[in-house]
TORMI-13379 format. One line per 8 residues: number of its first residue (from 1); their letters; for each residue z, y, x of C-alpha. Coordinates in Angstrom, 1 decimal, padded with zeros to 4 digits, always signed. Layout:
N
NUM) A) Z:Y:X; ...
//
This chain:
181
1) MKRLYFLI) +000.0:+000.0:+000.0; +000.8:+002.4:+002.8; -002.5:+001.6:+004.5; -004.4:+002.3:+001.3; -002.6:+005.6:+000.9; -003.4:+006.5:+004.5; -007.1:+005.6:+004.0; -007.3:+007.7:+000.8
9) KTALRWVI) -005.5:+010.6:+002.3; -007.7:+010.5:+005.4; -010.9:+010.3:+003.4; -009.8:+013.2:+001.2; -008.9:+015.3:+004.3; -012.5:+014.6:+005.6; -014.0:+015.5:+002.2; -012.0:+018.7:+002.0
17) TGAAAATQ) -012.8:+019.6:+005.6; -016.5:+019.0:+004.8; -016.2:+021.2:+001.7; -014.7:+023.9:+003.8; -017.6:+023.7:+006.3; -020.0:+023.9:+003.3; -018.3:+027.1:+002.2; -018.9:+028.6:+005.6
25) WVLFAMAL) -022.6:+027.8:+005.4; -022.9:+029.1:+001.9; -021.2:+032.3:+003.0; -023.8:+032.6:+005.9; -026.7:+031.9:+003.5; -025.3:+034.5:+001.0; -025.1:+037.1:+003.7; -028.7:+036.4:+004.8
33) AIFYDVIL) -029.9:+036.6:+001.2; -028.1:+039.9:+000.6; -029.5:+041.3:+003.9; -033.0:+040.2:+002.9; -032.6:+041.9:-000.4; -031.4:+045.1:+001.1; -034.4:+045.2:+003.5; -036.8:+044.5:+000.7
41) RYVFNRPT) -035.1:+047.0:-001.6; -034.7:+050.0:+000.7; -037.5:+049.5:+003.2; -040.3:+048.1:+001.1; -039.1:+049.2:-002.4; -039.5:+045.6:-003.6; -036.1:+044.2:-004.6; -035.7:+040.5:-005.3
49) IWTMEISE) -034.9:+039.1:-008.7; -032.8:+036.2:-007.5; -030.3:+037.6:-004.9; -027.7:+039.0:-007.3; -027.4:+035.9:-009.5; -027.4:+033.4:-006.6; -024.8:+035.5:-004.7; -022.6:+035.4:-007.8
57) YALVFLVL) -022.8:+031.6:-007.9; -022.2:+031.4:-004.2; -019.1:+033.6:-004.5; -017.7:+031.2:-007.2; -018.5:+028.3:-004.8; -016.7:+030.0:-001.9; -013.6:+030.6:-003.9; -013.3:+027.3:-005.9
65) IGTAEVQK) -014.5:+024.9:-003.2; -012.3:+026.6:-000.7; -009.0:+026.3:-002.7; -008.4:+022.7:-001.6; -008.6:+023.7:+002.1; -006.2:+026.6:+001.5; -003.8:+024.1:-000.2; -004.2:+021.6:+002.7
73) QKAHIRMD) -003.2:+024.4:+005.1; -000.3:+025.5:+002.8; -001.8:+029.0:+002.9; -001.6:+029.9:-000.8; +000.3:+033.0:-001.6; +004.0:+032.6:-002.2; +007.0:+034.9:-002.1; +008.3:+034.1:+001.4
81) YLHAKFSS) +011.1:+036.5:+001.1; +012.5:+034.8:-002.0; +011.6:+031.3:-000.7; +013.6:+032.0:+002.5; +016.7:+032.8:+000.5; +017.2:+029.2:-000.5; +018.5:+026.3:+001.6; +015.9:+024.0:+003.2
89) GMRRYLDL) +016.8:+021.2:+000.7; +016.4:+023.5:-002.2; +013.1:+024.8:-000.8; +011.8:+021.2:-000.8; +012.6:+020.9:-004.5; +011.1:+024.2:-005.3; +007.9:+023.2:-003.4; +007.8:+020.0:-005.4
97) LFFLLMAL) +008.2:+021.9:-008.6; +005.5:+024.3:-007.6; +003.2:+021.3:-006.7; +003.9:+019.7:-010.1; +003.1:+022.9:-012.0; +000.0:+023.4:-009.9; -001.1:+019.8:-010.7; -000.7:+020.4:-014.4
105) FSFLLFWT) -002.6:+023.7:-014.3; -005.3:+022.1:-012.1; -005.7:+019.2:-014.5; -006.0:+021.4:-017.5; -008.5:+023.6:-015.7; -010.5:+020.6:-014.5; -010.7:+019.1:-018.0; -011.7:+022.3:-019.7
113) SLKMALTA) -014.3:+023.2:-017.1; -015.8:+019.7:-017.1; -016.2:+019.9:-020.9; -017.8:+023.3:-020.6; -020.3:+022.0:-017.9; -021.1:+018.9:-019.9; -021.7:+021.1:-023.0; -024.0:+023.4:-021.0
121) YRYGFTSN) -025.9:+020.3:-019.8; -026.1:+018.7:-023.3; -027.5:+021.8:-025.0; -029.6:+023.0:-022.1; -027.9:+026.4:-021.6; -029.6:+028.7:-019.2; -028.8:+032.1:-017.7; -030.1:+035.2:-019.4
129) SLLETPLF) -031.9:+036.2:-016.2; -035.5:+035.9:-014.9; -034.3:+032.8:-013.0; -033.1:+031.0:-016.1; -030.8:+028.9:-014.1; -029.5:+025.8:-015.9; -025.9:+026.8:-016.4; -024.5:+023.3:-015.9
137) IPYLIVPV) -025.2:+023.7:-012.2; -022.9:+026.7:-011.5; -020.5:+025.5:-014.2; -020.0:+022.2:-012.2; -018.7:+024.2:-009.3; -015.4:+024.8:-011.2; -014.5:+021.1:-012.0; -015.6:+019.9:-008.5
145) GICLLLLQ) -013.5:+022.6:-006.7; -010.5:+022.1:-009.0; -010.8:+018.3:-008.6; -010.6:+018.6:-004.8; -007.6:+020.9:-005.3; -005.9:+018.5:-007.7; -006.4:+015.6:-005.3; -004.9:+017.6:-002.5
153) VVIDIIES) -001.9:+018.7:-004.7; -001.3:+015.0:-005.6; -001.1:+014.2:-001.9; +001.3:+017.1:-001.4; +003.4:+015.8:-004.3; +003.6:+012.4:-002.7; +004.4:+013.9:+000.7; +007.2:+016.0:-000.9
161) FKEIISRR) +008.7:+013.0:-002.6; +008.6:+011.0:+000.6; +010.3:+013.9:+002.5; +013.0:+014.3:-000.2; +013.7:+010.5:-000.3; +013.8:+010.2:+003.5; +016.2:+013.2:+003.7; +018.5:+011.5:+001.1
169) SMKRKGYK) +018.4:+008.2:+002.8; +019.3:+009.9:+006.1; +022.3:+011.6:+004.4; +023.5:+008.3:+003.0; +023.3:+006.7:+006.4; +025.4:+009.5:+007.9; +022.7:+011.2:+010.0; +023.3:+014.9:+010.4
177) RQVTG) +020.6:+017.4:+011.1; +020.8:+018.7:+014.7; +020.7:+022.4:+015.1; +019.0:+023.6:+018.3; +018.7:+027.0:+019.8
//
């Protein structure tokens, strides 16, 4: 069971790292497209019809696909001042509570956005622009990004439980935390 968990955790880390790399490439491509549009608009007076819409979709991709990497690095915004006021044991419980709430919110957002993307696919919704982009494509960015976030949060919940349990078992066995410095 531990080996299976380790394999799943490692595979998910690779997927999240790959998704983070994809966001970097999307950002680069978006910058190139905007630069191209600026040159065409102001030098040749011939703006593109696609840059704005594609850049909007790319921005959504950057934010939502990148959330799992931010969670993996524990870089989401939190109130450090308030967080530091609690003992280390209480902080572990607060982190676990935060992860559980985040998992609930992520699941609800995943489910709702997946239904929206499937509805857009089923009824053939397209954007009201000259591109007429099938909307299920950009809509799918939301459930994919939130699914990656949800899977990372589940790993964080498991790790938090493991840490709390190991701390409790160490206390029962009489181990005391050593303070250095």
